[in-house]
BAGUFI-711057 format. One record per residue (C-alpha): residue in three letters; x, y, z. Coordinates in steps of 0.5 Angstrom, whole numbers, padded with zeros to 4 digits, always signed. Example, Ala and Ser with C-alpha at 12.3 -4.5 7.8 and 13.67 -1.06 7.14 Angstrom:
2
ALA+0025-0009+0016 SER+0027-0002+0014 
//
This chain:
406
MET+0000+0000+0000 THR+0003+0007-0002 GLY+0003+0013+0002 ARG-0003+0016-0002 ASP-0007+0010-0001 PHE-0006+0010+0007 ILE-0008+0017+0007 LYS-0014+0015+0003 HIS-0016+0010+0008 ILE-0015+0015+0014 LEU-0019+0020+0011 ALA-0025+0015+0010 ILE-0024+0013+0017 HIS-0024+0020+0020 ARG-0031+0021+0016 GLU-0034+0016+0019 VAL-0032+0018+0026 LYS-0035+0025+0024 SER-0041+0022+0023 GLY-0041+0018+0030 ILE-0039+0011+0031 THR-0038+0006+0037 TRP-0031+0005+0040 ARG-0031-0002+0037 LYS-0032+0000+0030 LEU-0027+0005+0030 ILE-0022-0001+0033 MET-0024-0005+0028 LEU-0023+0000+0022 TYR-0016+0001+0024 SER-0014-0006+0025 LYS-0017-0008+0018 LEU-0012-0002+0016 TYR-0006-0005+0019 ILE-0007-0012+0017 ASP-0008-0010+0010 LEU-0001-0007+0011 GLY+0002-0013+0013 TRP+0002-0011+0020 TYR+0001-0016+0026 VAL-0004-0013+0031 LEU-0004-0014+0038 PRO-0010-0014+0043 CYS-0009-0010+0049 TYR-0013-0008+0055 GLY-0017-0002+0055 LEU-0019+0004+0059 VAL-0025+0004+0063 GLU-0028+0011+0066 LEU-0030+0009+0073 GLU-0032+0016+0075 PRO-0031+0023+0071 GLY-0024+0024+0070 ARG-0021+0017+0073 LEU-0019+0012+0068 VAL-0017+0005+0070 CYS-0015-0001+0066 SER-0020-0006+0064 CYS-0016-0012+0067 GLY-0020-0010+0073 ASN-0014-0009+0077 PRO-0015-0001+0080 GLU-0007-0001+0081 CYS-0005-0004+0074 PRO+0002-0002+0073 SER+0001-0001+0066 PRO-0006+0001+0065 GLY-0009+0000+0058 LYS-0002-0002+0055 HIS-0001-0009+0057 PRO-0003-0015+0052 ARG-0010-0019+0053 THR-0007-0025+0049 LEU-0004-0031+0053 ASN+0003-0031+0050 GLY+0004-0023+0050 VAL+0006-0020+0044 TYR+0007-0027+0041 GLY-0001-0027+0040 ALA-0001-0021+0035 THR-0005-0023+0029 ASN-0006-0021+0022 ASP-0014-0024+0023 ILE-0019-0019+0023 ASN-0024-0024+0026 VAL-0019-0025+0032 ILE-0019-0018+0034 ALA-0027-0018+0033 ASN-0027-0024+0038 TYR-0023-0020+0043 LEU-0027-0014+0042 GLU-0033-0018+0045 LEU-0029-0020+0051 ASP-0027-0013+0052 PRO-0031-0007+0048 PHE-0026-0002+0051 MET-0020-0006+0048 ASN-0014-0002+0046 ILE-0009-0004+0040 ALA-0002-0005+0039 ILE+0003-0007+0033 ALA+0008-0012+0034 THR+0014-0009+0031 GLY+0020-0013+0028 GLU+0021-0017+0022 ARG+0013-0020+0023 SER+0010-0013+0021 GLY+0017-0010+0018 ILE+0017-0004+0023 LEU+0023-0002+0027 ALA+0020+0003+0032 ILE+0024+0009+0035 ASP+0020+0010+0042 ILE+0022+0017+0045 ASP+0018+0018+0052 ASN+0019+0025+0053 LEU+0017+0031+0048 ASP+0022+0035+0051 VAL+0028+0031+0047 VAL+0024+0030+0041 ASP+0027+0036+0037 ARG+0034+0034+0039 PHE+0034+0027+0038 LYS+0031+0028+0031 SER+0036+0033+0029 GLN+0042+0029+0032 PHE+0040+0023+0028 GLU+0038+0027+0022 ILE+0030+0024+0022 PRO+0027+0028+0016 ASP+0020+0031+0017 ASP+0016+0026+0012 VAL+0017+0020+0017 LEU+0011+0016+0019 ALA+0010+0019+0027 GLN+0005+0018+0032 LYS+0004+0023+0038 THR+0004+0018+0045 GLY+0001+0020+0052 LYS+0008+0024+0053 GLY+0012+0023+0047 LYS+0013+0020+0040 HIS+0014+0014+0036 TYR+0018+0014+0029 LEU+0016+0008+0025 PHE+0021+0006+0020 LYS+0022+0000+0015 TYR+0025-0006+0018 PRO+0032-0006+0015 GLU+0032-0012+0010 ASP+0040-0014+0012 TRP+0038-0015+0019 ASN+0036-0021+0022 GLY+0033-0018+0028 ASN+0038-0021+0033 GLY+0043-0017+0037 LEU+0039-0010+0037 PRO+0041-0005+0043 ASN+0035-0003+0047 ARG+0036+0004+0047 VAL+0040+0009+0042 GLY+0041+0016+0044 GLU+0035+0018+0049 ALA+0030+0013+0045 GLU+0028+0006+0046 VAL+0029+0001+0040 LYS+0023-0003+0038 GLY+0024-0009+0034 ASN+0023-0017+0035 GLY+0019-0019+0041 ARG+0017-0012+0042 TYR+0011-0007+0041 ILE+0008+0000+0041 MET+0001+0002+0042 ILE-0002+0005+0036 CYS-0008+0010+0034 PRO-0013+0010+0036 ALA-0011+0007+0043 LYS-0013+0011+0049 HIS-0007+0013+0054 ILE-0008+0013+0061 LYS-0008+0021+0061 GLY-0014+0021+0057 VAL-0011+0023+0050 ILE-0011+0019+0044 TYR-0005+0016+0040 LYS-0005+0020+0034 LEU-0001+0019+0027 GLU+0003+0025+0025 ASN+0006+0028+0018 LEU+0000+0025+0014 GLU+0000+0030+0009 LYS+0007+0029+0007 ILE+0006+0022+0007 GLY+0001+0023+0002 LYS+0005+0025-0003 LYS+0010+0019-0002 GLU+0010+0012-0006 ASN+0012+0009+0000 LEU+0009+0009+0007 LEU+0015+0007+0011 ALA+0022+0011+0010 ASP+0028+0007+0011 LEU+0032+0009+0017 PRO+0037+0015+0016 PRO+0044+0013+0015 LYS+0046+0016+0022 LEU+0041+0013+0026 LYS+0042+0006+0023 GLU+0049+0006+0024 ALA+0048+0008+0031 ILE+0043+0002+0032 GLU+0048-0003+0029 LYS+0054+0000+0033 GLY+0050-0001+0039 GLY+0048-0008+0037 VAL+0054-0012+0034 LYS+0057-0017+0039 LYS+0064-0019+0038 ASN+0066-0026+0035 ASP+0069-0030+0040 ALA+0076-0032+0037 ASP+0077-0038+0041 TYR+0071-0042+0037 ASN+0071-0045+0030 TYR+0064-0046+0029 LEU+0061-0050+0023 VAL+0053-0050+0022 SER+0049-0054+0017 PHE+0042-0054+0017 SER+0037-0059+0015 GLY+0029-0060+0015 SER+0023-0057+0012 GLY+0018-0052+0013 ILE+0020-0045+0017 SER+0023-0048+0023 LYS+0030-0051+0022 ILE+0034-0056+0025 ALA+0041-0054+0026 LYS+0047-0059+0027 LEU+0053-0055+0030 THR+0060-0058+0030 TYR+0065-0054+0034 VAL+0072-0055+0038 PRO+0071-0053+0045 LYS+0076-0048+0048 GLY+0082-0052+0051 LYS+0080-0059+0047 LYS+0082-0062+0041 ASN+0076-0066+0039 PRO+0070-0063+0036 VAL+0063-0063+0039 THR+0056-0064+0036 GLU+0050-0060+0038 VAL+0043-0061+0035 ARG+0038-0055+0036 LEU+0031-0053+0033 PHE+0032-0046+0031 VAL+0025-0042+0030 PRO+0025-0035+0027 ASP+0021-0030+0030 GLY+0013-0031+0027 ALA+0015-0038+0025 LYS+0011-0044+0026 VAL+0015-0051+0027 SER+0014-0056+0021 LYS+0011-0062+0022 ASN+0018-0066+0022 HIS+0020-0062+0028 ALA+0014-0062+0032 GLU+0016-0068+0036 PHE+0023-0065+0037 LEU+0020-0059+0040 TYR+0015-0063+0044 LYS+0021-0067+0047 CYS+0026-0062+0048 THR+0021-0057+0052 ILE+0019-0063+0057 ASN+0026-0064+0058 ALA+0028-0057+0059 LEU+0022-0056+0064 VAL+0024-0063+0068 ILE+0031-0061+0069 CYS+0029-0055+0072 ASN+0024-0059+0077 ILE+0018-0055+0074 PRO+0012-0058+0077 GLU+0008-0063+0073 ALA+0002-0059+0072 VAL+0005-0053+0070 ILE+0009-0057+0065 VAL+0003-0060+0062 ARG+0000-0053+0061 VAL+0006-0050+0058 VAL+0007-0056+0053 LYS+0000-0056+0051 GLU+0000-0048+0050 VAL+0007-0048+0046 MET+0005-0054+0041 LYS-0002-0050+0040 ILE+0002-0044+0038 PHE+0007-0047+0034 CYS+0005-0053+0031 ASP-0003-0052+0031 SER-0004-0059+0035 GLU-0007-0061+0041 ILE-0004-0066+0046 LEU-0008-0070+0051 GLU-0006-0069+0058 GLN-0005-0076+0060 VAL+0000-0076+0054 ILE+0004-0071+0056 ILE+0004-0073+0063 LYS+0007-0080+0061 GLU+0013-0077+0057 VAL+0014-0072+0063 ARG+0015-0078+0068 ARG+0019-0082+0063 GLN+0024-0077+0062 LYS+0024-0076+0070 GLY+0026-0083+0070 ASN+0032-0082+0065 LEU+0034-0076+0069 ILE+0035-0079+0076 ASN+0043-0079+0075 TYR+0043-0072+0071 ILE+0049-0068+0074 GLY+0048-0061+0072 LYS+0047-0053+0074 THR+0039-0053+0074 VAL+0034-0049+0078 ASP+0029-0052+0083 LEU+0022-0050+0082 SER+0019-0056+0085 SER+0015-0051+0090 GLY+0011-0049+0084 THR+0012-0041+0086 ILE+0017-0036+0084 PRO+0017-0030+0089 GLU+0018-0023+0088 GLY+0026-0021+0088 SER+0028-0028+0084 ARG+0023-0028+0078 ASN+0028-0025+0073 ASN+0034-0029+0075 THR+0030-0035+0075 LEU+0026-0034+0068 PHE+0033-0033+0065 SER+0036-0039+0068 ILE+0030-0043+0065 GLY+0032-0040+0059 CYS+0039-0042+0059 VAL+0037-0049+0060 LEU+0032-0048+0054 LYS+0037-0045+0049 GLU+0041-0052+0050 THR+0036-0055+0045 LEU+0031-0049+0043 VAL+0033-0043+0039 GLY+0029-0037+0038 GLU+0026-0030+0041 HIS+0019-0032+0039 LEU+0020-0039+0042 ILE+0023-0038+0048 GLY+0019-0032+0050 ALA+0013-0036+0049 ILE+0015-0041+0054 LEU+0018-0036+0059 TRP+0011-0032+0058 ILE+0007-0038+0060 ILE+0012-0040+0066 ASN+0012-0033+0068 ARG+0004-0033+0068 GLU+0003-0039+0072 MET+0009-0039+0077 CYS+0011-0032+0078 LYS+0008-0028+0084 PRO+0006-0023+0082 PRO+0008-0024+0074 LEU+0013-0020+0071 ASN+0010-0015+0065 ALA+0011-0017+0058 ARG+0017-0012+0056 GLU+0021-0016+0062 VAL+0020-0023+0059 SER+0021-0021+0052 SER+0028-0017+0054 ILE+0030-0024+0058 ALA+0028-0028+0052 ARG+0032-0023+0047 SER+0038-0023+0051 ILE+0038-0031+0051 THR+0037-0031+0044 ASN+0042-0026+0042 TYR+0047-0030+0046 VAL+0046-0036+0042 VAL+0045-0033+0035 ASN+0051-0028+0035 ARG+0056-0033+0039 VAL+0054-0040+0037 PHE+0050-0039+0030 ARG+0054-0033+0028 ASN+0056-0036+0021 ALA+0049-0038+0019 THR+0044-0035+0015 PHE+0037-0035+0017 
//
């Protein structure tokens, strides 16, 4: 869709707004527009006016730390969809619902999030951002939306550049017409200039791209020589990794399942995902009931398959028997609860066990999100869980898979 076509759709929505439409209809119109652009829309909790001038999150928590901004989906940002019917179903559950856009390769968007209007002009000047870039005024700052660079694989990006956040894979931004807790609506900007352009999203300005790449590049480990070969069909890939460990002479071979962000796991790799997920959770001593819930959701999300509870339990108990003599550094979550103060470290430790066989920010993030929801008291927010998954995946991809092409 060209910039001119985008503006035509926006103007059509504005005409409907003037004639009077419901919030539900407004959310549907914008969601349809974004989906037509190839963007993935994330249903989020909305805001309810309990009394004049007092807005609260529709999640029901009057002290919600992220009112109107956190996902309604079970697997957080990974539940973003390009199916308008899914949006309609969520609106039935929550007529006050807000929407966001999943950034990164899935939607083809790299977002720059400036959280303070006072620094916008300085940032814009510093990185030479032109006036015809699609922007959005937020409750207290501004978003700039750029085309996701084709020569990036999305891994190793820094969280910040200058005075702004960088939002790529595993992140999201609230999007017009979402409502902010301050009562203002997220508003798209620079539309008149964009209407004169062929492309809706501009490329990253060279200076800004250079700064992001400089912050995200990790140095190669010269003590390792890796040979990576891939096999398998579908979007997911089985990576056979052969290397010579530091201080050793003989090569070691490891096998991992790599799942690119937004991808499904092919049928050929479903059993590998199933058994490796159970294996990692058994090693971490996660309670059986939680393992069952995690595995059922993961298989549904990534393989579109339903696994019977008794089948999962049988495999869990089989693997527990095989791991009686396991010696390794693991976490012990047999209590069933991850208390405040140890949530980040514990989820990171679980992720480090997962990465021995499973690779992919989307995949590890989804598993950690379910564990967070089931065991953390109180749960971490989506941003923190995504950050943990991204950190683990960046390490594996940049250090272990650096010679691979994904």
